[in-house]
Steps between C-alpha positions, in 0.01 A plus 500: 500500500726196528368151556595312816573141590373420851525168687158351582536248781249226581446357847283240669307699764802709605498790251396755765775391743761486222417845366497651849845343552625644168374841611723477810794420271441749217264762649235658281126500446316169534147429384277191502182386330345178628277262313229620740555858381411370154183326618615155609308367801668161531827375654696731269340820633795588726770389258698763311382532141757770420753700697765748404800646674645813341836577660692827537775352277255456213441125534149364475413152627163342436363193676189292553379187673429203277132409534406143597496270200773687314847345501791683662854390425713715722850632468672336207372700204638845579760673714469869582828682441603825666816659364682828499840667506718534808348845568178315588672242720345616829149489352552155344659360818200630695265311268714186536497521879121541506437216256747273681289494817385136527627434146705215358825654377645309206785743426600747773516866396874536449761579239499240223770384259369735227557800732145593595333450837224245441262289704208265440229400747148366520290709735263372767214498246686288244598780261857482365699826497841595361682817604798624296711803587760587239671764293308395190159395628297293250256713304 
């Protein structure tokens, strides 16, 4: 069995909304465990302790809410990159279009000087995404 590298996103009270949004973009099976499911009876009870989205394309996203008292520094530490060859262009453009809803687009998804179609945005939940469509997709 091969190991996997999966993005684990942190949110401030919006993990459930964010993961439900990502499910509309990527499809797949979504599950949640709240702090209450693990025995918390305080203000954190309804917050997401862990969630996972396993997509039909083989991606897995994890996410949680940051409990009160723990620092959350959003957005600048990681960018999620989606890439593939031109045969996957329709799929990747579909992801871009879904993520772009209410997003801040920094680089529109279009052909770039290096020949690939590339775009960069920050979605409505503050997560940066890059999409690259090219003949030689990064491995």
